[in-house]
N, C-alpha and C positions, 0 to 999 in steps of 0.2 A: 298414687294420684294421677288422674287422667290428664291427657294433653290439654284439654279445654280448661280444666281447673288451673293447671300451671300457667297457661296464657293469661287467665283472668287475674291470677296473683301477680304476675309480672306487670300487667297493665296497671293494676292498682298501686304497686310500688312505684312505677314510673310516674303516675299521676301525682302521688304524694311527694316525690322528689321535685316535680315541677312546682307544686304549690309552695313547698318550703323555699325553693329558689326565688319565687316571686315575692314571698314574705321578706326574705333577706335583702332583696334589692329595692323594695318599696321605699325605705327611708331615703336612699340615694336619689330615687326618682323624684320624690317629694321635695327634697332639698334642691335638686336641679331646677325643678319647676318654680319653686319659691324664691331661690336666691340667685338664679342665673337667667332663666327664660323670662320671668315676670319683669325684673328690672330692665332687661333689654327692650321688651315690648313697650314698657312705660317710658323709656328714654325717647323712643320714636314719637310717642304721644306728646310728651313734654316739649319736644323740639318745635311743635307747632303752636306753642302758647308763650305769651309773655307772662311768666309766673315766677314769683320769688320763692316759692316753696312753702309759703304760709297762706292759709285761706283757700277758698275755692278757685278753680281755674276757669275764669270767665273771659279772659282776653285772648281769643283765638286770633293769631296773626298770620296763619298760613305759612308761606315760605319766607317771610320777612327775616326770621333768624338766620336762615341759610344765606340770604343776600347780604346780611350784615357781616356774617363770618367771612365771606369771600372778599369783602371790601375792608376788612380790619387788618391794619398793618401788623399789630402785635400777634394776631393769629398766624400770619405767614412767617413771622420771626420764630415763633414756637415750632411751627411746622419744619422750618429749615434746621433749627437746633436738634429736633428729634432725629432727622435723617443724618445730620453730622455725627451725632452720638452713635446712632446705629451703625453707620459705615465704619467708624473707628473701633467700636466695641467688637463688631463681628470680625473685622480683619485681624485685630490683635488676639482676641480670645480663641478664635478657631485655629489660627496659625500656631500660637504658642501651645494650645492644647494638643495639636497634632505632633509638634516637636517633642513635647514631654512624653506623649504616648509611645512614640517611636523609640525614645531612649529607655523608658521604663518597661518596655515590652521585651527587652533583651534578657533572656534567661540567665546569661552569664554575669549580669550586673548584681553585685552583692547588696543586700539591704533594699531591694527595689520596693518591697512591701512598705517599708518605713517611709521611703520617699513618696510613694503614692499617697500614703496617709497624710504626710505633711502638706502636700500640694492640695489635698482634698479638704483640709481643715477649714479654710476660709468659707467654703460652701455652706457649712453647718451654722455659720454665724449669720444673724439677720442683717439685711442690707442697711437698715436704719442705724444699728449699732456701729457697723463699719463706717457709715457716713459721719457719725458723731466723732469717732476716734480719729478718722483721717482729717477731719476739720481741725483738730488740735495739732496733728502731726504736720500738716501743711500750713499752719498759721505762721505769722511773722516770727514768733518766738518758738515755733515748733521744732521737732526733731530734725526734719529735713534741712532747714536753714542752719541749725546749729552744727550739723555734721559737715555741710558744705563750707561753712565758715571755719570750722576746725581744721579741715584739710587744705584750706586756702583757695578753694575754687571761687568763692565770692567774698567780697568785703562787707557788703551790706545785705540784710535779709531781703529775699525776693518776695514780692506780693503775689504768691501763687494763686490765691483765691480772690484777689482783688482785680487782677488783670483779666479782661474778657477772654484772651487767647489761652493763657495758661490755666484759667479756671476750667475751660472745656477740656483741655488736655488732661488735667488732673482727674476730672470726672470720668473720662474714658479709661484712663489707666487704672483707677481704683475699681471701676465696674468690671473691667477685664480681669484684673487680679482676683476679684471675688469669685468670678464664675468660671475661670479657666479649669479648676479642679473637676467640675462636673463634665465639662466638655472633653477633658482628658479621659474620663471614664468612658464616654461614648466612643471615642476613637479606639481605646483599648479593646472595647467589645468588638468593634469592627475588625481590628487586627487579629484577634483570636479566632475570628470566623474564617480567616484565609487558610485553605488547606496547606499543611506543612509539606505535603508531597511536592507542591510547586517550588518551594524554596530548596528542597533537596535536589530536585531535577535541575534547577538553575545552578546550584553549587557544582553538580556533576559536569554541567556544560561549561563551567569556568566563569560564570557571570560574577561581576564585582558588586559591591554593596550598592553603588549608585545605580547600576543597571537593574538590580533586583527592585530597588525602590521605584525606579521610573517605569519599568515594564510589568511588574507584578503587584507591588504593594499599592501604589497610588491608583492604578486603574480599578483594582478590586475594592478599594475604599471609596470610590466615587459615589455609589448609591447612598451609603451611610453618611458620606460627607454632605450630600445634598440635603439629607434629612436634618443633619446638625445645623446646616445653614438656615433651614426653614425655622427650626426651633429657636435658635439664637436671635434671628432677625425679628421674629414675632415678640419674643420676650423683651428684647431691647427697646422696641418701639413703645412698650408700656412702662418704661422706667419712671418711677415716681419717688419712692422712699429715699433712694440715694441722693437724688437731686434736692429733695426737700431738706434733708439733714446736712448735706455737704455745702451746697451753695445757695439754697433757697431760690434758685433761678437767677441769681445775680452773678457778677455785677451788671447793673443796668439791663436786666432780662437777657443777658448774653448766653445763659445756660438754661433758660426756661424751656421746658419741653411741653408737649401737648397735654400730658397728664397733669402737670403742675398748672398749666393754663386753665384746664377744666376745673381743677380744685379751687383756683383763685376766684373764679366766677361763681362756682356752686356754693362754696363755703367762705365767701369773702370776709376778711376780718375788718374791712373798711367798706362803708356803704351797704346797700341792700343786695342780698344774694340774687343771682339771676339763673335759676335752675333751668329755665327754658333755653336760654342761650348756651349754658354749659352742656345741656343734653344734646344740643345741635352739634357742638364740637365733638362730643363723645360719639355721636352717630357717624360723623365724617371720619374720625379716627378709626372706628370699628370697620367702616367700609374700606378704608385704605389698607388696614391690616388684612382684611379678607381678600382683597385683590392681589396683594403681594403673596399671601399664602397660596392662592390659586396658581399663580405663576410658578412659584417655587415647587408646589405640589406636582405641577405638570412636568417639571424638570426631574423630580424624584421618580415619577412614574416612567419616564423615558429611560432613565438610567437603570432602573430595576428591570425593565423590559429587555434592555440590551444585555444586562448581566445574566438574565435568564437564558438568552440565546447563547451566550458564551459558555454557560454551565452545560447546556445541552450538547454543544459541540464537543466540550471536554469529555463528557460521558460517552458520546458516540465514538470518540477516538479510542477510549479505553476498550470499548466493545470490539 
């Protein structure tokens, strides 16, 4: 076969591979356009209308919904609750995930695969199911109160989900417990990317465990740590199912987050739905998440750039 014929055959095979590749990703592209991009665009459109979700959109109100949102006390209450939950959730889940990963990354630890599986198990359970179960556990006659009364810590059952302060604490603890397993896996991935030669060199130099942790492990984990921080922050700001099933925003809206606030106005069980107003809050939440993602993304970029410089210096030293 001549060279020209071989080239034509290779080009034909390459073209066929491209065609099949586009055919396979076409369903994903259509689903993204229909289920993600279209709803986002329509949310922006709805936010300029006073519309209940039924009938034609005739009442164009411009920026009135936006002005109403910023003067609404309950919106700011939900906004504050969202950030309180996010701060607590990110702090507890990221820290506990790191501690678990450091412990379970030790090759001398027996049964570490079993421990990893046990800590990962809550991740595979849906958040709504966890919320329903925990609502019973933290109820007045639930397991927590029974155990505390049995060991003599309390005399009377504590109203965990009726007190505004303890309800938010329970919400944060349950959410953190549910997601710590997946964050532990992220940290374990980062730990296993650290070259073992660095630990061996530190051991030869007589470095202790804390020195290794401070000067090798934590600095090299910083880029992936920033990525974990970005993912957990964004996901926690969109919490809905856990709040809906565990506290339903109560007591007295003390645990109502922005997602639940949107749900209440978009699919209100009492009165008429306000799709236009709910869409406005959704747009503001989306922009808030976008700005935070940009800031954290900038941190990730800086840390990765610094890590790249450090890796280059290490390679040059080897040469």
